[in-house]
N, C-alpha and C positions, 0 to 999 in steps of 0.2 A: 272491681268498677270505685276508679276514683272519684274522689271528691271533686263537687260544680260540674261533675259529667251532667251534659244533657240530651237525656235521648228524646227523640222521637222529632225532636226540634220544640219538645215540650214539657218533660218531666225534668228536673236537676234533683239530681243524688244530692244529698244533705248528708247522711251518716250512715254504717250498715250497724241495721238492728240485730241480726241469728246467723250464725250456720248452720248447715243439718247437714243431716244425710244426704238429702236432697238438691243443696242447692244454698242459695243464700241472698235473704233479704231485707230489703232497703228504703229507711226511709225520705220520700221525697215531697216536693212539691210539685203542681200543676202552674206553670209558667202562665197559662192560656187562662187563668183565671184571673179575675182581680182577688179576690181573695188568697192567693197562691194557696190555696189548696194543699195538706199534705196528706199521703197516702201512700200505699208500699207496693212496691217492685219488688217482683219475686224473680233472681237470676237460676233459672233451673239448669243443673251440671247434668251432664249428657253420660252415660253410661255407657261408652266404646267396648269395654268388652262380653256385656251380655245384654245382645236385645229386646229379649224378655222383659228382664228387669228394665229399661231405656224407655220400652212401649208402657207396661205401668206406671212408672212415675209421671209418666206425659200423660199419663188417661187419669190419674188425682193432682196433679196440678190443674188439668183445665177442668175436671169438677170441682178442685177450690175456689178456681176464678170466678165458675158458674154460680154458685152457691154465695161466695162474697160479694158480688155483682147486684144481686137481689137489695 
């Protein structure tokens, strides 16, 4: 993702903060909040050659998002 990219007409990507086996994490700001609150955006890499590994990665991603939402 390029800097200054606006996702969902809301989240502006500031910079990449890390790349791992399952994807890349970006620092972003919520442009719809008056405070421009910062947040993390995670881009999950599809695992095209292994459907089972892709399913597990998506499950872990969903679990992580659920925990972080609390």
